C-alpha positions in Angstrom: 0.0 0.0 0.1 2.7 2.5 1.1 4.7 1.5 -2.3 2.2 1.3 -4.8 -1.2 3.3 -3.5 -4.6 2.0 -2.8 -6.0 1.8 -6.0 -3.0 0.1 -7.8 -2.5 -2.5 -4.4 -6.5 -3.1 -5.2 -6.1 -3.8 -8.9 -2.9 -6.1 -8.9 -4.8 -8.2 -5.8 -7.4 -9.1 -8.2 -5.5 -9.7 -11.4 -2.6 -11.4 -9.9 -4.5 -14.7 -9.1 -6.0 -14.7 -12.6 -2.3 -13.7 -14.3 -1.0 -16.7 -12.4 -3.3 -19.4 -13.0 -3.1 -18.5 -16.8 0.9 -18.7 -16.7 0.4 -22.1 -14.5 -1.5 -23.8 -17.3 0.6 -22.6 -20.1 3.8 -23.6 -18.1 2.7 -27.1 -17.3 3.2 -28.4 -21.0 6.6 -26.3 -21.1 10.3 -27.6 -20.8 13.4 -25.2 -20.2 15.0 -24.6 -23.8 17.5 -27.2 -25.0 19.8 -25.7 -27.6 20.5 -21.8 -28.3 19.2 -20.4 -31.4 21.3 -19.9 -34.2 22.0 -16.5 -33.2 22.8 -16.9 -29.8 25.3 -20.0 -31.1 27.0 -17.8 -33.5 27.5 -14.8 -31.3 28.1 -16.6 -28.1 25.2 -14.9 -26.2 22.1 -15.3 -24.3 19.0 -13.8 -25.7 16.6 -16.6 -25.7 13.7 -17.1 -23.7 14.1 -19.5 -21.1 10.8 -21.9 -21.7 10.2 -22.7 -25.5 11.4 -19.0 -26.4 9.9 -17.5 -23.7 10.7 -16.0 -20.5 7.5 -15.1 -18.2 7.5 -12.0 -16.0 6.1 -13.5 -13.3 9.5 -15.6 -12.6 11.1 -12.3 -11.9 11.6 -10.0 -9.3 10.3 -6.8 -11.2 10.2 -3.6 -8.8 7.6 -1.7 -11.0 3.9 -2.1 -10.6 3.4 -2.0 -14.1 4.7 -5.6 -14.6 1.0 -6.5 -14.5 0.5 -5.2 -17.5 3.8 -6.4 -19.3 4.1 -9.1 -22.1 6.3 -12.1 -21.4 10.0 -11.8 -22.8 10.5 -13.2 -26.2 13.7 -12.4 -28.7 12.8 -11.2 -32.1 13.7 -13.1 -34.9 16.7 -11.7 -36.8 14.7 -11.8 -40.3 11.7 -10.0 -39.1 14.0 -7.3 -37.6 15.7 -6.9 -41.1 12.5 -6.6 -42.9 11.4 -3.6 -40.1 14.7 -1.8 -40.6 14.4 -2.0 -44.3 11.1 -0.2 -43.8 12.8 2.9 -42.8 13.9 5.3 -45.8 16.1 7.9 -44.2 19.8 8.4 -42.9 20.2 6.2 -40.0 23.1 7.6 -38.6 21.3 10.7 -37.6 18.9 8.8 -35.2 18.9 7.0 -32.0 17.7 3.6 -31.8 15.5 3.4 -28.5 13.9 -0.1 -27.4 10.8 -0.1 -25.3 11.1 -3.3 -23.2 14.5 -4.6 -24.3 14.8 -7.8 -22.2 17.8 -9.7 -22.7 18.9 -7.1 -25.7 18.7 -9.0 -28.9 17.2 -6.1 -30.8 19.9 -4.0 -29.3 22.7 -6.2 -31.0 20.6 -6.4 -34.3 20.4 -2.7 -34.2 24.2 -2.4 -33.9 24.8 -3.6 -37.7 23.0 -0.4 -38.6 24.7 2.9 -38.4 22.3 4.5 -35.7 24.0 7.4 -33.6 23.6 5.4 -30.7 21.5 2.5 -29.0 19.4 2.5 -26.1 17.5 -0.2 -24.1 14.9 0.1 -21.7 14.1 -2.8 -19.6 12.3 -2.9 -16.1 13.7 -6.3 -15.0 17.1 -6.1 -13.3 17.6 -9.7 -14.2 17.0 -9.5 -18.1 19.2 -6.1 -17.9 22.2 -7.6 -16.3 21.8 -10.4 -19.1 21.4 -7.5 -21.5 24.5 -6.0 -20.3 26.6 -9.3 -20.4 25.7 -9.6 -24.2 26.5 -6.0 -25.2 30.1 -7.0 -24.1 30.1 -10.4 -25.5 28.8 -9.4 -28.7 31.5 -9.3 -31.9 30.6 -9.1 -35.6 32.7 -8.1 -38.1 29.6 -6.2 -39.8 28.5 -3.9 -36.6 28.2 -0.4 -37.4 27.5 1.0 -34.2 29.2 0.2 -31.0 27.5 2.9 -28.9 25.1 0.4 -27.0 23.5 0.6 -23.3 21.0 -1.2 -21.7 19.1 0.9 -19.0 17.2 -0.7 -15.8 14.1 1.3 -16.0 10.4 1.4 -16.4 9.8 2.7 -20.0 6.3 4.1 -18.6 8.7 6.7 -16.9 11.4 7.4 -19.4 11.9 11.0 -20.5 12.6 11.1 -24.3 15.9 12.4 -25.3 15.7 15.6 -27.1 17.2 14.3 -30.3 15.9 12.5 -33.7 14.9 8.7 -32.8 13.7 5.4 -34.0 11.2 4.1 -30.9 11.1 0.5 -31.4 8.5 -1.6 -29.7 8.1 -5.4 -29.9 4.4 -5.9 -28.1 6.0 -5.1 -24.8 2.9 -4.3 -22.7 -0.9 -3.9 -22.5 -2.9 -0.5 -24.0 -3.1 0.8 -20.7 0.7 1.2 -20.2 1.2 2.2 -23.9 -1.2 5.0 -23.8 0.9 6.5 -21.3 3.9 6.1 -23.5 2.2 7.7 -26.5 0.9 10.8 -24.2 4.8 11.2 -23.5 5.7 11.0 -26.9 3.3 14.1 -27.5 4.7 16.0 -24.6 8.1 15.5 -25.7 7.3 16.6 -29.2 5.5 19.6 -28.4 8.6 20.3 -25.9 11.3 19.6 -28.6 9.8 19.5 -32.2 12.1 17.0 -33.9 12.1 13.9 -36.4 10.5 10.9 -34.7 9.7 7.6 -35.9 8.2 4.3 -34.4 8.2 0.8 -35.1 5.6 -1.0 -33.7 6.1 -5.0 -34.0 3.2 -7.5 -33.5 0.7 -5.0 -33.6 -3.2 -5.8 -32.4 -6.2 -3.9 -33.5 -5.9 -2.1 -30.1 -2.8 -0.8 -30.4 -3.3 0.4 -34.0 -6.3 2.2 -32.7 -4.8 4.0 -30.1 -1.8 5.1 -32.6 -4.4 6.4 -35.0 -5.9 8.1 -32.3 -2.9 9.9 -31.5 -2.4 11.5 -35.1 0.5 9.6 -35.6 1.2 9.0 -39.3 1.0 5.5 -40.5 3.8 4.9 -43.5 4.0 1.0 -43.6 2.0 -1.9 -42.5 3.6 -5.1 -43.1 1.1 -8.0 -42.8 3.5 -10.9 -43.2 6.0 -9.8 -40.0 3.0 -8.1 -38.4 4.5 -4.7 -37.8 3.6 -0.8 -38.7 6.0 2.3 -38.6 4.5 5.2 -38.0 6.1 8.8 -38.3 5.4 11.4 -35.3 4.5 15.0 -36.3 4.5 17.4 -33.5 0.9 18.2 -33.4 -0.6 19.8 -30.5 -3.7 17.1 -30.1 -1.3 14.1 -30.0 -1.6 14.1 -25.9 -5.1 15.3 -26.2 -6.4 12.4 -28.8 -4.9 9.6 -26.5 -6.2 10.4 -23.3 -9.4 10.7 -25.1 -9.3 7.1 -26.3 -7.9 6.1 -22.6 -8.6 8.2 -20.1 -6.3 8.2 -16.6 -7.3 5.8 -14.3 -8.8 8.0 -11.2 
């Protein structure tokens, strides 16, 4: 109660048993992952999920109350990531790559194969963040173009965007309640510091697409095969207003 307040504590007490029961049913048939993926084996890193490609948030000690709205960790497939980056038509060296919910850091490593100005991962699990830092140190590639990579142990819902041109990357990390807060923060950041900003959302859902559309983000690509959308964020005065109209803050 002291750490999270009455409303959040009540909500967690109601949702947690449902969340754990769902994961228990799924986990009964799972076994720990065996051989490493081709990517992990090639580069000597550990970016795979723990159980059949997944790491469950309920198995981790996450200090943020937003974990209940987070989606379980899975590493993005290299081919899928390649198609996402191919959808951008601008000079990547002018942009900072920011991964919202970076987990063990595979997207950070894949992004380092492109000439971004710098690469930042945002991960609220201390355990996953620590693994990501190890992977960043271990990763060596002859074709790596960006070596300024860092993982931050933060809740991305509270992260203040840097005032620079950026590519914001999401691999379906959370439910719409938290995502709406992030979209609202993007609006505030753009109004304070107008600049080029792009959003790549992988694993898009109808709810997410509705949220981004209501926020006035310009969709420039929608890939059905690999299920991702690319948006251009324009500094519009109604970006945050539209987001809150669709998903008003909880009282």
